[in-house]
N, C-alpha and C positions, 0 to 999 in steps of 0.2 A: 512510519517515521519510526526509527529508534534513536531515541536521542542519547548524548552522553551526557553527564553532571555539568551544568553550566553552558549549555550550547543554546542556542536560542535556533528556532525553526528556520528563520534566515540563513545562520549559518551552518545550518544540516544540510541543506543543498551543494554548497562547495565542497565542504569538509567530508561528503560523502561522495561526489561526483555525480549526484543523480541526473542534472541537465545532460551532461556528457554521455551517460548510460542510456536515457532516453534517446538521444539523436542517433548515436552507435545501432542500437537495436530498430530504429527506423531505417535507417540505411541500410542494413542489413537485409531487412524482411519489407524493403519497398514500398514503405508508406511514408505520408508526410512528413518530414522534420520540424514543421511550424506546428505548434501546438495548437489544436482546434478541439472543441468537447466531442465531435463526431468520431474521428479519428482516436483520440486517446481515452476517452469515456464511456461514449455512448456507443459504441461498435457492435459490442455483444448483446445489446438490451433485448429481451422480448417485446417485440411491437406492441403489445398490451401495455407495457410499462413507458415506453415512449410516447404513447396517446395519451395516456393519463398525464402525463408531465409531472414536475415536482408539487408537492402537497404544498410545500411553504421554503421558498428559498432566499439567502437573505447573503451580502458581501460579507466575508471573512472581515475581523477586526484585524485592523493593522498589527496592534499590539501583540496578537498571536506569534508575529515572526520577528519581533525583537526583546521578547521577554525570555530570559533566560531559563533553563528548565533547573527548577530548584529543589533538587535531591542530590545526596552524595553518592549514591550507586543503586543499581538494580536490587531489590531484595534478594536473599537466598532462599529463594522458594523456585519450584520450576517454572520457567517462561518458555510460552509455545511462541511460534510465529507462523502464522497463515499467508502463505502467496498464491498469487492465480498465476496460473500458468500461461494465461492470454494478455495478463495485466501490461500494455503498452506506456504505461505513465511512468511506473517503475516496473521495468524489465527483471524478469523472473531472476536471472544469474546475477542483476544488481543487488536484489532482495536476499538471495542466498548470501553472497559477498558482504554486506553490510551487517547480517544475522550472524554468522560466522565470526567477524571482527568485533561485533560490539557486544553479542551476548554468548559468544561460544556454543550456538546451536545451529541445528539444521531448520530447514522451514518444513511446515507440511503442505504440500503443492494441490490446489483443487483448482478444478476447471470454471473458466471464466476471466474477466476481465478486470481493470479496477474497481468498479461497481460492483464488486461479487455478492454484495447483500442484495443486489436488485436483478442481477443476472443468474446467480444460482444460490437463492436462500436457503432451499432447502438442504443442499448438500453441505454448506455453511453451518447450519444448524446442529446436522448429523458430527459434522467435526466436534463443534463444541462441546455436544453431548459426550461424544467419544472421549474426551480431554477430561469432563466431568467424573466416568466411570473408571478412569485410572487413576485419579485422585483418590476415590472412595475405597 
C-alpha cells in the first residue's frame, strides 16, 4: 500500500480502486472473486510453510484503517517498490498503476504471490541486497 499524505488505510482502498482491481483480475484469470485466504494469500506457499502454520497471528487493530498518514510527502530519496507477479490480492497491473501515479516509479517484479516473504524469501532477500548494492 502506497498512501498519500493524510490518507487513511480505509480510504486507500476506494481511492486506488484496489477491490475493483482484485475482482477484475479474478474474473479475468478464472478464480473466486469472493475473498478467501486460500485463493488470495496461500495459493503459492510451499507445503512445509502451510504445515507450520502461523507462529503468531492476531487481528489488525481497527485504528490502522482510520488513522490518517501523518506526513507531508514522500522523502526525496530513491524509493523502490517490489510487486509479486502472482499476487492475487494486489494484482500486478494494479500495483504498477499505483506506483506510477503515487511515486512516479516502476515496480521491481518478483515471482510469488501476496505473501512473497513466505513463498519466495530467497529471491526477495536478493532483491533487497541488490538495492543496497545500488546505493553503496
